[in-house]
C-alpha angles and dihedrals in degrees: 000000000000117000118179113215120255111273095248089056097050113119115252108260095207095056127062114288122244119280128272101250123015137247094279099056094134103115137256092300091064099057109344097256133114116269094201090051090051091050090051095047093047093052093049090048091055087058094051098257134123109197130164110265105163122203116249118252088235108029120196118235113238087252092054092041087053093045091055097043100080088235095095092060087061096053127088138015117337093231094041142063119296113256134237119240123257091240141007094292098151091044089052089050087048093052092047088057093047089051089053088052089054095046096044109027117188093025096105097260089120089070095039111124091212097176088059090064089072091070107026097104088056089050091056096041096042093238119168132186114292104177110215091013121069121252093250090045101235098105135053136193104229129190117242132184089280120013129340138296127217111214121182118192105175096145130064090233090059093063092050088059097057101088090053093045096048091038083226137116112253104174112214092350092151089061102035098045086204110183090178092063092050089051088054092049092051098044115122095000127124115255098216100071089041095051091048094049094044094051090050093055094044105261124142099238130143141160113263097234123209109215091209094148106072090184090060114126115274117250115272097250150335087229139353133218121206133173088029120202128193130209127073112258115253112246118246116254088226096053137007102208121088117255119233127196103206104201093159130114142207111008125319097057097036088052091050091047091050092051091050089051086053089051091056105269123134105240126199116191110205120194135175115249090217097046107018121181106300090226090069088070095056135057105350094205089060093046089051094046089059099039114025094097092058138083112239141207145159122234126171105214091196086066115084096216093048089044089057093047090051091051089054092051090045093052092054094046130101100196135028122197118190141157102194124122109271099254094052099086095027089061092065098043108274113126117195094197094049091049096052093044092050092069127021113241099028113135122205105189115198123193114196135155100247106004136285093284089068129060092203119137117231137167128197098271102048090039090057092048089053087054092054099255094130091076134074122259096239090057089240113174093247116126121268120271130190115266109237114296117328087316097180088067100062091039091055093043090054092046092049094050090052094044093050093047093042093053091048090052091050091050091243134133138178145112105319113200121193120177119200090221097049094047087050091048092051093049089048096056106103101193148313116294097263089059100037100114093049090044093055090046089054091056096063141047130185111280120222130177120218113190103312097337130090123218145164128243123219136148091294092053132245123355126187120236099248124238119240111272132185135208117244116260115244091225143310124320115252118270124256100259139130113267120259120245090237089057093046091050088050093050097046098050114131113298 
């Protein structure tokens, strides 16, 4: 049963929220408790909620949870053994799934294999581990004078920016897509100025940080809530379920929107007809998996009539989910702060790479490298390798869904900010300093290859490293088409 915290114990809403996972996130061998349950309880507590999340009778260690998630099979060199994760990433995902089950009982989250969500895009695209190249192929880990750089070039326009970024002549680089030439241009150079200049011109570039100091301060937050309001929104006479405008693209935001739809929200995915969600152009099974349970429409916000229609939809919405750079909507007159403050309980969830104070571009692979996830948990001197497939995306999607549903359950609203890099850094933090050695031990198990298959060995014997797997889509994603007048009238009925 839901028990809101005492007012004096409610977390401050104008400061960073509490972490996802707590100081003892080391696994059952550390204190006998369930790391996934601890992660769920900590996340709910950060939202001001105390819900029942019991420990499993046989909890999985972070290492075994990672082994079974499908994400481990995507981590490491293609010709070598799969790698363990820097932190309890799969346990954090499992905890988020258990928090969803506590927030939305009877909606199927009890059966959700949340750790498998970390690798389901790879399952549908057929991705495999590629070492210093990302599973999807658009990113690389490149050596610099000191350390490593993560560079992600998923768009044609990114390649056109390279000569200006590197201040180097790269003939026909847009056609050749020659990563070797980029590596030569970077050799021996300092990463700091290149990261700064690349972010200024809109490239997804970040230093691949090595979290070698386990006693380093924890990241500030997994999410932040600003401009907070209190008071549960009154249900509409016309409908009882919350209405969500999903303006997000690619993976993290759409995953959160699909989980909100599963939880009973009515979700409307809004895309630009000129620049639709880039995932629409890829594997259709994946796009449908994330969007089949939503309504859909195309609106051009550069057009006055479409912008007016969008304003009507926005006014009748309870939750906004978006992943644009902060200035994108404000430049055309839509103010997130004014919107949440106009009606208590509204939630504007903003997913960015590094927080709303930055305009820096990021995608899941480079954001994870910036959080330290490219390195081994034991701080071995081995070179960095990408951690699974854009893992910061599904981690953030899961946390975003929990945060939104938790704020609704607590009768709170505001501007909710989630950064891919911060969520990944939280999930990577193994433990407080006094438990660091035990925490690192819980992140690894002995590896053994049998025939052609890798597996781990623990007290229960040998367990194969699981292959990526995906949930079946419930149908097809909505087509890219203008909204009908009937639908707009239905959506904009009195709140």
